[in-house]
C-alpha positions in Angstrom: 0.0 -0.2 0.1 2.8 2.5 0.7 4.3 1.8 -2.9 0.8 2.5 -4.4 0.6 5.6 -2.1 4.1 6.9 -3.2 3.3 6.3 -7.1 0.0 8.5 -6.6 2.1 11.1 -5.2 4.9 10.8 -7.8 2.4 11.1 -10.3 1.3 14.2 -9.2 4.7 15.8 -9.1 5.1 14.8 -12.5 1.9 16.1 -13.6 1.7 19.2 -11.5 5.0 20.2 -13.4 3.0 20.7 -16.4 1.3 23.7 -14.9 4.4 25.7 -13.9 4.7 27.6 -17.1 2.0 30.4 -17.4 -0.2 29.0 -19.9 -0.4 25.4 -18.3 -1.2 27.1 -14.7 -3.7 29.0 -16.6 -5.4 26.3 -18.1 -5.3 24.2 -15.0 -7.1 27.0 -13.0 -9.7 27.8 -15.7 -10.4 24.1 -16.2 -10.8 23.5 -12.5 -13.1 26.8 -12.0 -15.2 25.7 -14.7 -16.1 22.3 -12.8 -17.0 24.4 -9.7 -20.2 24.9 -11.8 -19.8 27.1 -14.5 -19.4 24.2 -17.1 -22.7 23.0 -16.2 -24.7 25.9 -17.8 -22.6 25.4 -20.9 -23.2 21.8 -21.4 -27.3 22.6 -20.8 -26.9 25.2 -23.6 -25.2 22.7 -25.9 -27.9 20.0 -24.9 -30.7 22.1 -26.1 -28.8 23.6 -29.0 -28.3 19.9 -30.2 -31.8 18.4 -28.8 -33.9 21.7 -28.7 -36.8 20.9 -26.2 -36.3 17.2 -26.2 -32.9 18.1 -24.2 -35.1 18.9 -21.0 -35.0 15.2 -20.1 -31.1 15.0 -20.6 -30.6 18.1 -18.6 -32.7 16.9 -15.8 -31.3 13.5 -15.8 -27.6 15.6 -15.6 -29.0 17.8 -12.7 -30.3 14.8 -10.9 -27.1 12.7 -11.2 -25.4 16.1 -10.4 -27.5 16.7 -7.0 -27.1 12.9 -5.9 -23.5 13.0 -6.0 -23.0 16.0 -4.4 -24.8 14.7 -1.5 -22.5 11.8 -2.0 -19.2 12.9 -2.2 -18.8 14.9 0.6 -20.0 11.9 3.1 -17.3 9.7 1.5 -14.6 12.6 1.5 -15.2 13.0 5.2 -15.4 9.4 6.1 -12.0 8.6 4.1 -10.2 11.7 5.0 -7.3 11.7 3.0 -5.1 14.8 3.1 -4.7 16.9 -0.5 -1.3 16.3 -1.9 0.1 19.9 -1.7 -0.9 19.4 2.1 1.4 15.8 2.1 4.3 17.2 0.1 5.5 20.9 0.8 7.3 21.5 -2.6 3.6 21.1 -4.3 1.7 24.3 -4.6 -1.8 24.4 -4.6 -2.8 26.7 -7.8 -6.2 27.7 -6.1 -8.6 27.7 -3.3 -9.9 24.3 -1.8 -13.5 23.8 -1.7 -12.7 21.3 1.3 -9.8 19.8 2.8 -10.1 15.8 1.8 -9.2 14.7 -1.6 -10.8 11.2 -2.2 -12.9 11.2 -4.5 -12.7 14.0 -6.7 -15.7 15.8 -6.6 -15.1 17.8 -9.9 -14.2 14.3 -11.6 -17.3 12.5 -10.1 -19.9 15.3 -11.0 -18.6 15.7 -14.4 -18.9 12.0 -15.3 -22.2 11.9 -13.7 -23.4 14.8 -16.0 -21.9 13.6 -18.9 -23.6 10.0 -18.7 -27.1 10.7 -19.5 -25.6 13.0 -22.6 -23.4 10.2 -23.9 -26.4 8.0 -23.9 -28.8 10.1 -25.7 -26.0 11.5 -28.2 -23.5 8.7 -28.5 -21.3 11.0 -30.8 -20.5 13.1 -28.1 -18.4 10.3 -26.5 -15.2 11.2 -27.6 -15.6 15.1 -26.0 -16.8 13.8 -22.9 -13.5 11.6 -22.8 -11.6 14.7 -23.8 -13.3 17.1 -21.4 -13.0 14.2 -18.3 -9.0 13.9 -19.3 -9.1 17.9 -19.3 -10.7 17.9 -15.8 -8.6 15.0 -14.6 -5.5 16.9 -15.6 -6.6 20.2 -14.0 -7.2 18.5 -10.6 -3.9 16.8 -10.6 -1.8 19.6 -12.1 -3.4 22.0 -9.0 -1.9 19.6 -6.5 -5.6 19.1 -5.3 -5.9 15.2 -6.4 -4.0 12.1 -6.8 -4.6 9.9 -9.8 -6.3 7.5 -7.5 -8.9 10.2 -6.5 -9.4 11.1 -10.2 -10.3 7.1 -11.0 -12.5 6.8 -7.7 -14.7 10.0 -8.3 -15.1 8.7 -12.2 -15.8 5.4 -11.0 -18.6 6.3 -8.4 -20.0 8.8 -11.2 -20.5 6.2 -13.6 -21.6 3.7 -11.5 -24.3 5.9 -10.0 -25.1 8.0 -12.9 -25.3 4.8 -15.6 -28.0 2.8 -14.2 -30.2 5.8 -13.1 -29.9 7.3 -16.3 -30.5 4.3 -18.4 -33.4 3.1 -16.3 -35.2 7.0 -16.4 -34.4 7.2 -20.2 -36.1 4.1 -20.7 -39.4 5.3 -19.1 -39.2 8.3 -20.8 
C-alpha cells in the first residue's frame, strides 16, 4: 500500500510540473474553476442546441445525477479523510483555493462524469468529446495539486456507477 501511495504522489509531482509555465497554470485554473459549476450551464446550452426541447430530459437527468453525487461525495470525503497532495508534499503548491480539505474522491470528476453519462447515452457521438473533457478535468485537478490519480479514478468510477443505471432506467421510461 505504501508503494501505491508513493506512486500516486510521484504522479502528482510529475503532472504538476505541466502547470508550472503560465499557460499550463492558467489552463489548469480555468478548467478547475469551470468544474465548480460554470461548466454545467454551458453543457445545458449545448444539449438544448442539439436536442431542442427534447433536451429537457437529458438536462434533468444530468442535474439529478449532479445533485445526488453532490450529496454523496462530501460524506465519502469526510469518511476517508485523505489529505490533499499539496498538504502532504510541501514542494507542491495549490494553484487555487480548495472547497474542502479532503482529496478522495475527486468531486469535480465525479460530478462531471455523472453529468456526462446521460448526454452520451442520448447522443453517442459526444462520447469522444466527453472523454476529452473528463481528461482535461482530471489533468487540471492533479496539476493544481488538489488530487491524486487514484482520487480521479475513484471519482470517475463512482460517478459512472451511480449515473449510468439511473440514467439508463429513466431514459427507458421517458
